[in-house]
N, C-alpha and C positions, 0 to 999 in steps of 0.2 A: 182443339184448344190448347193453347200454351199454359200448362199447369201452374208455371211460376209467374204468369203476367201479373198476378194480384200482389205479389210480394212488395214490389215498390210501394204500392198504395198501403199495404199494411204497415210498412215502416213509416210513412209519412202520417198515417192516422195515429199510430202509437206515439211518434215523436211530438205531433202537436198536442195530443192529449197530456202527455208528461210535461210539456212546457207550461201548459195551464196549471197543472198541479205545482210545478215549481214556483209559478208566480205567486201562489198564495202561500206557500210553505213558510217563507220568513215573516209574512205579515200577521199570522195569528196571534202571536203574543201581544203585539201592539194593538191590534183591533180589539182583542177581548180585553185589554186593559181599559178601554174606553167605558166598558160596562162594569168596571171594578172586579174583574175576575180574579181569583186567587191564582198562585201558581199551580195548584193541584187542578183547578177547573181548566187553566191553559193546557196543561199536559192531557187532560182528558179529551180536549177538543181535537188533539191528534188521534188518540187511542180510539174515540168512537168511530173515526173514518176507518181505520184498520180493522176494528172489530167487524164493522158492517161489511166490509170487504171479505174478511175472513167467513163470514156466515154465507154471503150471497155469491162469492165467486164459484165455488163448486156447484151451486144450482144453475148460474149462467152457463157454465161448461157443459152440464147435462142437458139443458134445454137447447144449447147449440147444436148438441148430437140429433136433437129431434126436429128442430125447425130450421137448421142451417146456421151458418156462422153470421151471414149478412144480417139477417133480421134483428139478432142479438146485438151486433155491433151497432145498428142504426138506433135500436132503443137505448142502448148504453150512452152512446155520444149525445143523442138528444136530452137524455136525463142529465148528463153532466152539464150541459148548456143552461138547463134550468137551474140546476144546484149553485152554480156559479153566479148566477142572477140574484138569487136568493142571498148568497153570501154578500154580493156587492151592496144589496139594499137592506141588510140586516141593521134593525135599530134596537134590538135587545139581546141579551146573551142566549136566551132559550131560541131565538130564530137563528142566532150564528151557530148553535148546536145542531139545530135542525138541518142547516145547509150542509154541514160536514157529514152527518148520519146519511142524508139523501145522496151526497156525492159518494160515499163508501157503497151504499147499495146500488149506485148505478155504475160501479168501478168493475163491471163484468168485460170490459173492453179488452183488457189484457188476456184474459181466460180464453175468449174467443179469438184473439189474434193469435196466441200460441197454438190453439187447435187449428186454426187456418193454415199456419205454417206446416204443422204436422200433415195436414191433407194434402199439400201440393208438393212436398218433398219426398224423395226417397230416403230410406233409413240411413243410407252412406252420407247423405248430405243434410241430415237432420240438425246436427250440431251447428253447421254453419248458418242453417236457416233461422235456428234459435238466436244465433247471434246477432241477426237483424233486429230481434226485440231487445236484447241486451244493449246494442249499440243505440237504439232510440232511447232508452232509459237514461244511459249516461249523458247524451247530448241534451235531452230535454230537461233533465235535472241541472244541467250547467247554464242552459240558456233562460230557462224560466226565472230563476232568481235575478239574473241580469236585466231582463225585461221589467221585473218588479222594480228593481233599483232605479232604472231609467224612468219609469213612469212616475215615481215618488220624488223626483228631483223637482225643486220648486218652481224652475222656469218651465219645465215641462207641464206640470201641473197647472200653472196659470193658463198656458196656451190652450190646453185641453178644456179647462173650466170656462175660459172666455169664449171658446167656439161651441160650447153645449147650448141646447135650447134652453130658454128662460126658466122653464119649470124644473129643469133638472139641475141648472147652475147652482142654485141655492143649496140643494142637497150635496152636490160634489164639493161645494166649499166647506161644508160642515163636516164631511166625511171623505178625507183624501183616499182612504182605502178602497173606496168604491171603484175608482179608476181602474187599479189592477184587477179587481174582481170582474168588472165588465170586459176587460181585455181577455181574462181567462174564459168567460163565457164565450166570447167570439172565436177563440181558439177551438173550442169544443164544437161550435157551430160549423167551423171550416172541416173538422174531423168528420162531422155527420154528412157534410156535402161530399166529401172525398169518398166516403162509404157508398153514398147514394149513387154517385156518378161513375166512379172508377173502380169500384171493388165487385169483380165477379164472384158469384156464389161458388163454394168449393165442395158443398155437401155431396155432389154426385161424384167427387174423386175420393171420397173417403174410403179406406180400406180397414175392414172389420177385423181382419186378421193380423193388423199391424201392431206386433207386440211391443215395439219400441216407443209407442206412444206413451206419454206421461199419464199415469193413472191418478187421478185426484181422489183423495179420500177426505172426507171431512174431520177436523181435529175434534169434533163432538161425537165422534162415533167410537165404539169399543174397538172396532176393527182397526182404526188408525193406532191407538195405543197398545193394541196386542202386537201389532207389527213392530212397533217401536222397541218394546221390551221383549221380543221372543227370543227363545234360547239360541236360536241359529243365526241371530243378527251379527254376531262376530263383534267388530268394532264399530260398527254403525252407531250403536248406543252412545259411545264416546263422542263420535263426531257430530251426532245431532245436538248433544249437550253443548258441544264447543259452538255449533252454529247458533243455538239459542242464546248464549252469552254474548257472542259476537253481534247479534242482531240487537238484542237489548242495549248493549252499549252503543251501537250506532244510533238507533232510534231515540235514545233518551235525549240526545243532542237537539232532536227537534223542538223540544219544549224548553229544555234547561239552557241551551246555547243563547238563543235570542234574549232570554230574560237575564242571563248574565251580561250579555253586551250592553243591554239597556241601562241595568241597575249599577253595574261596576264602572263600565267604561263610557257610558252615557252616548252610545251609538244609536242612531235612528234605524228605521226599518231598511232604508236603501243601503245603508253599510252593511248590515247584517246580510242582505242580498249579495253583496260582493263576496262576503266570506263563503256563503254557500256556492256562489260561482267558482271559487278557487277549488273547493272540494270536487266539484263536478269536473273541472278541467283536468285535474289530477287523475280522477278515475278514467277519464277519456284517455289520457296519455298512457297510464300503465296497462288498463285492461284492454284498451283498444289496440295496442301494439307491441308493448314492452313485456307482457306477461309470457308470451310464448318463448322467446329466447331466454327469460329468466328461469322458466320451468325446465328448459332444456339443460341449462347450466348447473342449477342449484337442486332441482326436484321440488315437488309439491310440498313435502314434509317441512324442509328447511324454509320455504317460503311462508308456510303457515305459521311457523314458530317466530319467524321475523315480523310478519305481520301482526301477530297477536302482541308481540313485545312493543312495536312501535305505537299500535292503537292504544294500549295500556299507558305508554309513556305519554302520548299526546294528551289523554285524558287527565294525567296527573299535573301536566304542565299549563293546560289552559287557565285554571284558576289563578295562576301566577303571573299572568300576562298583565302588563302595566300600560300598554298602549296598543294601538290597533296594528302596528307592525309586528310586535312580538305575538300577538294574538294569532295573526295570519301564519307566523312561522309555526307556531305550536299545532295549530290546526292542520297545517300542512304535514306534519308528522303523523297525526292520527289519519289523515286521509290516505296518505301513502300506505299505512298499515293496513286500513280497511280495504284499499284496492288490491292488496296481495293476498290477504286471508279469504276474501269471498270467493274468487274463482278457484282457488287452490282447495278450498273446503268442498266445493261442488265436485271438483275432479276426484279427490279422495274418496268421496260417498260414493260416486258412480263406480270407481274401481272396486271398492270393498263389497258393493252390491253384487257385482257380476252382470253379465249380459242378461240372464234371466230374471233378474229381480231390479234391473236399473230403472225401469218405468215407475214401480212403486216407491222406490227410494227416493227418486226425484220429487215424486208427488209428496211424500212425507216431509222432505227437506222444505218444500214450499209452504207446507202447513206449520212447521216449526219455525220458519222464518216470518210468517204472518202472525204466529202467537207473540213472537218477540217484539213485533211493530205495535202490538196491542199493549204489551206490558211496558216497554221502554218508555214511551212519552209520559205516561201517568206516573211512572217510577221517577223520571226526571224532574217532573214538575213537583211532585211530593217532597222530594229531597230538597229541591230549590226552596221551598217554602219553610224548611227547617232551617237552612243556612246556604247562601248562594254557592259556596265552594263545595257543599256536599255531593251534589250529583257527580261531579268529575272525579273526586277522590274515592268515594265508595264505589261508583261504577268501575274506575280504574282497578280497584281491588277485585272485583268480580271477574275482570279480564285476566287477572292472575291466575285464576282456575283455568281459564281456556288456555294459557300459556302452558300450565302443567299438563293438560290434555294433550297439547301438541308435542310435549316432550315424553309422553308415555311411551313405554316400550312396547306396548301392545299395537302401536301403530307401524312398528318395524316391518311386519309381514306384509303390509300393503305394497304392491309392486309400484 
């Protein structure tokens, strides 16, 4: 059996799943506003998804070791299909919250997919194999908001509503956000069918002595925090702090950015989807091909410094935007920064950890990033409720601490 035969299917499963996530991402503030949700509640809509993932992803990963990757991915993709249907037909704010919590619980697809890649690749090819997951993230995050924007166009909405069955037509007319939700559910159903028909089980190929596999440790365990603050961690503590700040800064945009676009620039959900598309395309361009030659010329640390500066600058500039064009320009500055500091931080963490600790270091970094995605959206929504410009200025100030960390002389010793 060809061990890598399942990799194309894994790529497609994760890509389609992330497209579904990208479809609903720019819609949440507009959808929740129909139920008079506050800015903080809108931020929490994003955070509860990440929190549910944070709790359940390690469990999905552990269960996939016992029962196999394929059953977990089947359950996860089918659960996502149901969660997006609940999202599409939510008629109260609590039901909308439930749909996001359930989607997060069913978000074990990525953990199982990463484990699948680890099963079927040799250590020397592991980074390249994990790049499959990273590429699916970038492409899905770019295409999903574009699909959402297309489905919210008045002409497209009219055609889809007119072609719907009579019983459904009235509901779709009253709730235009149902159509993207249904599309996201269809995407997850396609992922489910791909796993069912095209993905062979990899459990028989697992290597228990493979020390290079990422070791997942829950952020709710004492072991996790002891490893973060251990005396022999070197510069890892600084790098983890930088990762947390960067992740909070990026994920705070999920809630605050659409709210800013709606209130200050009067942009609809379809226009916000285009802005997220721009971010995704920049990430694909830089992380998909440009980052390797840039690292070769400038090195990871200089790119980390540059990325943090650009990200902070973009956050400071966004509230000054007075048109959709200037907003796109300022957001692009932030997106370039985020595309530079993400992969360089991961590289620096792996180098500082060394071969014998790289698995745990990567697992810890995933936990830190997940924690940032829990804090960031609620933080952004709460600050927006105080003042629309506050999330960007204050979070930009937080990123100044990340800039200071990148300049720290302690990082000089990392090769």
